[in-house]
C-alpha angles and dihedrals in degrees: 000000000000093000090050091051091053091046090053093050090051091045090053095049096046093049093070094107094058093039091057092066091068097081098050105114134171111278144133142228131202117215126213091268091056099254115152114217119194106207144139109268123197108245107217096173087236115221092187123038107269129231095200140017139200124235145167132213089226137338096280100047125091119267116261131185136224130188143201093270093067103026127067099182141006137172146179122220114310096311106059128060133154131174134190119245141153111235142156112259124196105231097186112135120241091201108120089225094052103041117150121241090212118106090209126067122263100241123191124181112234139162109233144158105253117207113231115226104166127013126189138079084338122031130205124200137185134214128183132172119169106311094348118102122176135171126208133191140194135190133189089267101041142056125240110291134175118245104232121228118153149138126229139168131256107182104313094332125100113223124197119219108201096172090143089080090057092045090054093046091051097047107024112065131179130159089228092057121097134179088277093055087066103034093052092055113111127201095255137107096247094049097043094043090052091048093051093045087054092049095051094044089049089059092048092256120131104219126219109229117198104207128131101241093169110132115266119188100214098173127050130176119197140179111232119193116172150163123235139193107218135196124200124185114192129186133176128189109209134172120231091187096260099054144341120271127200113219111194133184133180126199111193129190100356106171121221141158128249135191124200141169112220121207113195125187113189112212107237098237141058090054089293096294098134125062137175111228130200114179114174104196133188119210136169118208121194130180140150136184141108138288122244086264092054095255112148120239131185125183131189113168128170111198130189105206126199110198112184122180153106134291127203116201130208109200109214086174132341086268099040119058131171117200142187121213133200118187138180104211136198126188133202125197108232096177134351147168111205113176118176120173112202133148092006092302131107115219118204117186130204125211091262087066090060111078108173119204126205120278138178129255129193125201148175130191153165127232123197122202091337086287117075125042142175123202138190119202139185129184136203115241107279119205107230094194100053113213096344105146095206103043128049125181118172117190130190137152149181116223141190110210130186122206138203119185112221091188 
């Protein structure tokens, strides 16, 4: 199983060239001379406004790139559109520890690709760079202008400047809008998109909204039965009056079954590549034998494990997905019987004696049609007795897990 796990990791890593083709989608770009090029553009689900992009003439050709110096507009499908413009951007920090003491915005002129959110009689645009988020607007009677929303300091007090509401009230008019229509607007995509849609429709213009409304299943719950091959290394230091002895036992490749319920939340960016995983799992481990000194040992431990971690997915096709997992794990003994005969004494432990500490788990898997999955997992050695100085019990395993998504 270990060799297959290593093989799967290598297969995933070396599949990157094929995987990268997944995100090339029909699009276009317009060069400085006005030429429209219909191509396949790599949709990287940009979290910050890009300055370049990658494209192909068709699926079989080599990838090429273009940047903001040569392209004045590009788009993908009906949900992504960027255009080049030189605008004044307020670079004031919104970090409470770095707030400006200036009452006026800290404008800097910059040439950027603005993202189009709403297009019509009144247009809404968006710009993001690192922790900086800014919205811009334009009407038939005005040039592109940033909507101002910032915080600054006066003495020790934090003052909020919501000038954007006044900007909209002065420039965006509709008979159906009252004072509350403007004061209730928040500086967020949802609120501003709704406002500009309402403004265009109020003026008998059907706006174009550039938002990806394709269905994204952000939450998935799966049943995860599995089989594991576990190892347990136990040692005990005891005193036979004249000197200390160390009694050691090693139980290798003991098979057992497990059952878990996996909750997966897919982060809504970067083309759904990243997920947060929680997978509570029940397992019962049993072993018996003798120490190297002939002392009997019997172990029956039931553990409830709580792996929490990240998953990174590689989309071969929309239906075929490979992924890598990294978990932090914590286990709780829910029942156990732990007999260890040393020095003429039988030792029996209770659940309170077992104090698991966090460990690590690595995994790789395959998901078909967002429904069926298979995982391979391997853990580090976890110390079941915490910091106990006399007893040491290190538990690790490799497992093969099947999965079925119930929703």
